[in-house]
Steps between C-alpha positions, in 0.01 A plus 500: 500500500544655156352830627744502791796444268368769261486753787850402618643556147327830478631607844860389406472698174388804690782476742761453245363785282496754788879573512500553123212738536680687774806519282305632201323752727830670592523830323772516224702825513722643240750756617600723213807740464494820705595838351756740647324835497807705596769380743807669607798431733626166355642404158244459220583130472370439844164663435475318163558179684224561763255514217531123467624445858201646678244274331724194541532574868122551533453185304692290740339667794147433366592136407574440869122548571338146503185647344657656200647385168750718323559484120838351424756747369559340155127479432455851607780616274322324203178694583686822518663430164168421350382850605829668399552613856807508728667698773543794270133528424229643720242239594148640540182303619405403150838352406536347839168325445616365168825367638315339802265324264785378274672365805186339650485723789200653679688801644778710373743702712670799354614845613771756543778587735723802564809537712578860583853473670393214731129600535329205343140499388315228316154488355353162407191450297282188543310448173214242468549335167137393475364857509806688404450726816765623734389355840749676710798729490745419786796699619738521796319808630627455850770775551687250718535253214641711217880452541676319231687303773150350576443366156432133612250622759331747252452230239365255771255761611393542145462130458290476813255761361489321154405178683204685652402655180460174318288363780743288680553461871810646654818296483493212748709541821745234408564661158539845652735375758738375228531843323854605447640856544681513178741800478420760233851439355418138437167577344661761266772256394254231442300736286819572302539129458161471357549790263830356364342170471223639294756676277680170445811599690555196730844607620370836632192328636710244687707779654194698611342188655822423682506847645145448610604177679793678659266756640242234609645145500149341550330677210352208333378690191852633428648153538247360261592769252867429536443127440277581204757722308787269581306200376401672181 
């Protein structure tokens, strides 16, 4: 009888521990700032905003994958500050590795973008923080997916490839079905909101988030940003 109870207890412990193990097994990803390598056709402020907006959009897209964990923005900012890095500094594999380790992440995503009068190109590097190696360099190399107006689709395609690069299965069908075609205008204004928020200008941040919501009323990240700066 005692032996039976002992095996039942061990079995229940194994069952209760398995979800925790599954959660711990999810790769932790840190999405770092992206560098503008030379963009033309919009005002300088828009490109500065995209340096923080692109990683935030990728972060939200990756977080929708049930097998991934993404480093929370405040924690990542602390790790960037520790390494004295920000949107104005180039992030190489070595510094990306240090930031990822400081943030408790296994992988770091960083890269560059360039917008030449509406032709948009992005290069994302997937860095393994354990080895310090660049695992993959991903870009929107499909000529049919290089128009600035397709920015949401471009970033989604990059996120899809990041998921594969870190060893995850593709997005589940139900998650893929809920994807939103957010207009580029809304993404750009959301990026401005983040930039102004980072600069401590809540008034301009609120105005930018509101413009993003005007362009895309169901844009949850912009609504969250607006609530955040108004509450602060």
